[in-house]
Wavefront OBJ file of the C-alpha trace (Angstrom):
o trace
v -4.158 0.030 16.289
v -5.391 -1.352 12.976
v -6.343 -5.028 12.715
v -3.329 -6.948 11.457
v -3.272 -8.752 8.148
v -0.742 -11.567 8.123
v 0.967 -13.421 5.309
v 4.295 -15.101 4.768
v 7.165 -14.100 2.488
v 6.235 -16.803 -0.024
v 2.903 -15.071 -0.663
v 3.413 -11.334 -0.252
v 0.469 -10.520 -2.504
v -2.256 -11.610 -0.089
v -2.432 -8.735 2.402
v -3.077 -5.144 1.480
v -2.867 -5.818 -2.248
v -6.045 -7.783 -2.998
v -7.567 -6.276 -6.132
v -5.199 -3.280 -5.995
v -4.447 -3.680 -9.713
v -8.132 -2.934 -10.430
v -8.161 0.211 -8.288
v -7.676 3.229 -10.623
v -5.860 5.238 -7.915
v -2.854 2.889 -8.267
v -0.724 3.274 -11.377
v 1.759 0.494 -10.528
v 1.097 -2.643 -8.472
v 3.828 -5.232 -7.899
v 2.909 -8.588 -6.374
v 5.339 -11.199 -5.069
v 8.010 -10.286 -7.634
v 11.009 -12.632 -7.837
v 14.140 -12.411 -9.938
v 16.741 -15.162 -9.622
v 20.010 -15.344 -11.532
v 21.295 -18.900 -12.115
v 24.742 -19.927 -10.890
v 26.446 -22.088 -13.530
v 29.141 -24.678 -12.842
v 32.422 -23.851 -14.565
v 32.813 -27.183 -16.357
v 29.425 -28.546 -17.522
v 27.604 -25.176 -17.334
v 24.894 -26.779 -15.231
v 22.772 -24.668 -12.881
v 24.029 -25.375 -9.357
v 22.087 -22.662 -7.529
v 20.468 -19.246 -7.781
v 21.288 -15.726 -6.692
v 17.981 -14.530 -5.242
v 18.351 -10.873 -6.171
v 14.638 -10.159 -5.637
v 12.788 -12.688 -3.521
v 9.072 -11.992 -3.226
v 8.552 -8.204 -3.187
v 5.211 -6.389 -3.270
v 4.312 -2.704 -3.315
v 1.887 -0.268 -4.934
v 2.274 3.326 -6.080
v -0.573 5.833 -6.348
v -0.836 8.063 -9.403
v 1.077 11.322 -9.149
v 3.099 10.208 -6.109
v 6.693 9.145 -5.460
v 7.794 5.927 -3.798
v 11.334 5.852 -2.403
v 13.224 2.553 -2.402
v 16.226 2.312 -0.065
v 18.685 -0.309 1.148
v 22.352 -1.287 1.075
v 24.220 -1.948 -2.161
v 23.347 -5.368 -3.544
v 19.946 -5.646 -1.861
v 18.049 -5.753 -5.179
v 16.792 -2.180 -5.663
v 17.982 -1.674 -9.243
v 17.033 -5.249 -10.170
v 13.453 -4.490 -9.108
v 13.442 -1.367 -11.272
v 14.783 -3.096 -14.370
v 12.427 -6.046 -13.927
v 9.243 -3.997 -13.569
v 10.206 -2.122 -16.766
v 10.743 -5.535 -18.377
v 14.323 -4.737 -19.282
v 14.907 -8.223 -17.930
v 12.474 -11.099 -17.496
v 11.004 -12.044 -14.102
v 11.341 -15.391 -12.350
v 7.892 -15.149 -10.755
v 5.282 -12.640 -9.650
v 3.052 -10.032 -11.266
v 3.555 -6.417 -12.330
v 0.465 -4.355 -13.181
v 0.662 -0.999 -14.935
v -2.675 0.769 -15.370
v -4.331 -2.564 -14.580
v -2.426 -4.435 -17.317
v -0.003 -7.249 -16.433
v 3.216 -6.161 -18.152
v 4.658 -9.665 -18.532
v 1.532 -10.879 -20.351
v 2.047 -8.390 -23.202
v 3.303 -9.427 -26.620
v 6.345 -7.757 -28.159
v 4.185 -5.342 -30.190
v 1.963 -4.512 -27.201
v 5.012 -3.872 -25.037
v 6.461 -1.557 -27.673
v 3.257 0.538 -27.577
v 3.522 0.716 -23.791
v 7.198 1.738 -23.716
v 6.665 5.530 -24.019
v 4.537 5.469 -20.846
v 7.260 3.888 -18.675
v 10.662 5.568 -18.730
v 13.916 5.445 -16.766
v 16.545 7.965 -15.654
v 19.862 6.180 -15.148
v 22.372 6.700 -12.363
v 25.328 7.793 -14.489
v 24.633 10.715 -16.849
v 28.097 10.253 -18.368
v 27.632 6.711 -19.714
v 23.887 6.829 -20.500
v 24.211 9.408 -23.308
v 25.611 8.580 -26.744
v 28.748 10.661 -27.398
v 28.087 10.458 -31.156
v 24.715 12.252 -31.182
v 23.868 15.914 -30.556
v 21.526 16.621 -27.643
v 18.532 17.430 -29.860
v 18.797 14.002 -31.486
v 19.305 12.209 -28.155
v 16.082 13.711 -26.804
v 14.116 13.466 -30.044
v 15.146 10.066 -31.431
v 12.469 8.093 -29.556
v 9.897 10.875 -30.084
v 10.244 10.403 -33.826
v 10.317 6.601 -33.550
v 7.096 6.425 -31.514
v 5.311 9.218 -33.487
v 4.627 11.252 -30.336
v 3.963 14.426 -32.364
v 3.420 15.163 -36.092
v 6.655 15.805 -38.066
v 5.903 19.496 -38.553
v 5.643 20.002 -34.745
v 8.736 17.942 -33.882
v 11.290 20.739 -33.592
v 9.089 23.043 -31.502
v 8.110 20.121 -29.245
v 11.750 19.218 -28.490
v 12.441 22.876 -27.692
v 9.513 22.970 -25.217
v 10.688 19.796 -23.485
v 14.252 21.102 -23.192
v 13.083 24.430 -21.767
v 10.894 22.590 -19.219
v 14.056 20.824 -18.017
v 16.156 23.983 -17.788
v 17.980 23.600 -21.128
v 18.206 26.214 -23.878
v 17.283 25.772 -27.544
v 20.875 26.354 -28.707
v 21.922 23.245 -26.732
v 20.329 21.059 -29.430
v 23.396 21.099 -31.630
v 25.890 20.433 -28.832
v 27.286 17.059 -27.793
v 27.212 15.471 -24.293
v 30.918 16.033 -23.603
v 30.307 19.801 -23.729
v 28.025 19.683 -20.658
v 28.558 19.416 -16.904
v 27.216 16.457 -14.890
v 24.117 18.350 -13.764
v 23.319 19.480 -17.307
v 23.771 15.934 -18.607
v 21.279 14.651 -16.051
v 18.844 17.340 -17.230
v 19.299 15.931 -20.749
v 18.492 12.441 -19.422
v 15.367 13.795 -17.721
v 14.338 15.606 -20.930
v 14.828 12.387 -22.921
v 12.447 10.553 -20.557
v 9.938 13.425 -20.397
v 9.803 13.841 -24.197
v 7.833 10.606 -24.584
v 5.043 11.990 -22.387
v 5.276 9.151 -19.823
v 3.040 8.412 -16.858
v 5.718 6.616 -14.848
v 9.463 7.309 -14.506
v 11.924 5.037 -12.709
v 14.648 7.210 -11.163
v 17.583 4.853 -10.529
v 19.841 6.885 -8.200
v 19.613 9.924 -10.514
v 21.605 12.282 -8.259
v 24.235 10.009 -6.691
v 26.921 11.008 -9.234
v 26.338 14.753 -8.748
v 27.594 17.416 -6.331
v 25.294 18.262 -3.418
v 24.292 21.692 -4.792
v 23.492 20.154 -8.181
v 21.562 17.340 -6.476
v 19.176 19.901 -5.002
v 18.585 21.451 -8.434
v 17.757 18.064 -10.005
v 15.457 17.042 -7.118
v 13.601 20.350 -7.352
v 13.300 19.890 -11.134
v 11.826 16.394 -10.673
v 9.273 17.734 -8.192
v 8.350 20.626 -10.485
v 7.842 18.277 -13.430
v 5.769 15.926 -11.285
v 3.372 18.738 -10.368
v 3.269 20.085 -13.920
v 2.769 16.784 -15.767
v 1.235 14.543 -13.083
v 4.162 12.098 -13.149
v 4.568 9.048 -10.919
v 8.080 8.132 -9.715
v 9.850 5.127 -8.247
v 12.909 6.795 -6.714
v 15.816 4.455 -5.913
v 18.510 5.982 -3.715
v 21.092 5.487 -0.970
v 20.581 9.023 0.296
v 17.882 8.851 2.973
v 17.666 12.642 3.298
v 16.818 12.941 -0.396
v 14.276 10.110 -0.130
v 12.600 11.770 2.848
v 12.409 15.050 0.898
v 10.941 13.721 -2.355
v 8.947 10.581 -1.431
v 5.332 10.032 -0.383
v 5.927 6.394 0.588
v 9.139 4.477 1.369
v 10.078 0.812 0.964
v 13.121 -0.621 2.751
v 14.956 -3.535 1.095
v 17.270 -6.097 2.665
v 18.819 -9.034 0.796
v 16.099 -9.276 -1.855
v 13.130 -8.750 0.474
v 11.034 -5.737 1.406
v 11.268 -5.538 5.212
v 9.155 -2.413 5.727
v 6.832 -0.215 3.658
v 4.929 2.842 4.873
v 4.054 6.491 4.179
v 7.186 8.652 4.509
v 6.143 10.589 7.634
v 5.079 7.388 9.375
v 8.186 5.319 8.627
v 10.642 8.086 9.598
v 8.745 8.841 12.816
v 8.061 5.229 13.780
v 10.363 2.648 12.131
v 9.341 -0.840 13.280
v 12.043 -3.015 11.704
v 15.548 -3.079 13.263
v 17.181 -2.674 9.845
v 15.067 0.416 9.089
v 15.950 1.800 12.520
v 19.671 1.225 11.867
v 19.506 2.894 8.438
v 17.701 5.967 9.753
v 20.087 6.315 12.709
v 22.904 6.833 10.180
v 21.344 10.010 8.733
v 23.744 12.873 9.597
v 22.368 15.793 11.615
v 23.851 19.275 10.885
v 24.347 20.083 14.571
v 27.782 19.516 16.196
v 26.218 19.458 19.694
v 23.628 16.795 18.825
v 24.530 13.355 20.197
v 23.479 10.759 17.645
v 22.043 7.471 18.852
v 23.660 5.283 16.202
v 22.626 1.657 15.750
v 25.783 -0.146 14.643
v 25.226 -3.373 12.711
v 27.766 -6.138 13.145
v 29.038 -8.253 10.252
v 28.388 -7.943 6.531
v 25.443 -8.748 4.254
v 25.099 -12.524 3.708
v 25.286 -13.857 0.162
v 21.974 -13.771 -1.761
v 23.052 -17.114 -3.226
v 22.962 -18.669 0.248
v 20.748 -16.518 2.492
v 20.279 -17.350 6.206
v 17.307 -19.443 7.314
v 14.384 -17.773 9.060
v 14.629 -13.990 9.015
v 17.434 -13.027 6.634
v 18.447 -10.172 8.920
v 18.891 -12.255 12.100
v 22.681 -12.663 11.607
v 23.130 -8.878 12.067
v 20.119 -7.993 14.209
v 20.691 -6.749 17.789
v 17.194 -7.978 18.763
v 17.493 -11.485 17.259
v 16.236 -14.526 19.194
v 16.209 -18.235 18.412
v 12.801 -17.833 16.773
v 14.298 -15.390 14.257
v 16.769 -17.992 12.983
v 14.059 -20.603 12.487
v 10.895 -18.834 11.292
v 10.400 -16.413 8.416
v 8.588 -13.399 9.916
v 5.074 -12.716 8.698
v 4.405 -9.632 6.538
v 1.872 -7.657 8.577
v -0.092 -4.468 8.071
v 0.303 -2.972 11.554
v -1.176 0.425 10.667
v -3.030 1.530 7.518
v -0.518 1.105 4.661
v 2.325 0.393 7.139
v 3.700 -3.099 6.459
v 6.579 -4.742 8.313
v 8.164 -8.207 8.516
v 9.671 -8.696 11.992
v 8.979 -10.950 14.989
v 9.838 -8.145 17.458
v 8.354 -5.108 15.716
v 6.297 -3.897 18.687
v 9.272 -4.123 21.064
v 11.408 -2.132 18.602
v 8.709 0.523 18.115
v 8.667 1.211 21.881
v 12.429 1.891 22.031
l 1 2 3 4 5 6 7 8 9 10 11 12 13 14 15 16 17 18 19 20 21 22 23 24 25 26 27 28 29 30 31 32 33 34 35 36 37 38 39 40 41 42 43 44 45 46 47 48 49 50 51 52 53 54 55 56 57 58 59 60 61 62 63 64 65 66 67 68 69 70 71 72 73 74 75 76 77 78 79 80 81 82 83 84 85 86 87 88 89 90 91 92 93 94 95 96 97 98 99 100 101 102 103 104 105 106 107 108 109 110 111 112 113 114 115 116 117 118 119 120 121 122 123 124 125 126 127 128 129 130 131 132 133 134 135 136 137 138 139 140 141 142 143 144 145 146 147 148 149 150 151 152 153 154 155 156 157 158 159 160 161 162 163 164 165 166 167 168 169 170 171 172 173 174 175 176 177 178 179 180 181 182 183 184 185 186 187 188 189 190 191 192 193 194 195 196 197 198 199 200 201 202 203 204 205 206 207 208 209 210 211 212 213 214 215 216 217 218 219 220 221 222 223 224 225 226 227 228 229 230 231 232 233 234 235 236 237 238 239 240 241 242 243 244 245 246 247 248 249 250 251 252 253 254 255 256 257 258 259 260 261 262 263 264 265 266 267 268 269 270 271 272 273 274 275 276 277 278 279 280 281 282 283 284 285 286 287 288 289 290 291 292 293 294 295 296 297 298 299 300 301 302 303 304 305 306 307 308 309 310 311 312 313 314 315 316 317 318 319 320 321 322 323 324 325 326 327 328 329 330 331 332 333 334 335 336 337 338 339 340 341 342 343 344 345 346 347 348 349
């Protein structure tokens, strides 16, 4: 077993991430990221508390790989994505892209960086302008950022559309003329057209039928191989995450509770929340008896999280220590991090 590196939730960046932002194999490095939303009183508009949507999260993504991010609704997955793209400002922490701290950039510097970091939104119906034809939707930012010379613009948009499974004659059509799967292809083409290095996929297939989901996932994998793309893939669907991801991070109430390579975390989950999530994956065999881990209660409020381990109010393995002490963030195997007082007991079961 690898020698453990220990740190506490207030300083996630210490173990396993020292100098990672200087290592060229990592495209994105996030250290101790926090995003709090203030709670205002109704009368004087004074800040009376904070919703801790993201509360000290760290991870790193190698170039050309996919990291899956999973967890229940409201755990902070999408907030992480929007914060690392600087669509909203951080409360604390560091985000390094290609070794550059994103939040240290000026407005002009950030604008130059924008083409390299793109996002595919969850809802292909609301993320496309109904007033613009598809060719303009895909090409608007290409023209704005001068990605190609004007004389090559039309041919370039055609190539991007064809790479995403769209035809040239689709340029003059409007979003309402397309199915959900085709609209998501348009969203992917819009992101790909800027020649990015990193794409945030914020539940890109959750609004689609299962058969269409497979087509979009296969398209994302094909484009990754062809263009060397790096993805952060946010999803509720653990089967999809297992299929597309190289590493997986599990979120609970604003914290990362476990992070590991995909094969390792699915074969050997060491946090009780991870174990409960994975036990809910359906198996297409009517004779298979599933060993479900049923969690009691509901997610506590991020405005008033429990003391100690945030998961102890729902954890079947919780002890008195769990309610009093925040578990250390430990690297128990190479690149396998977990925050739990009883991780070794859980791994044996």
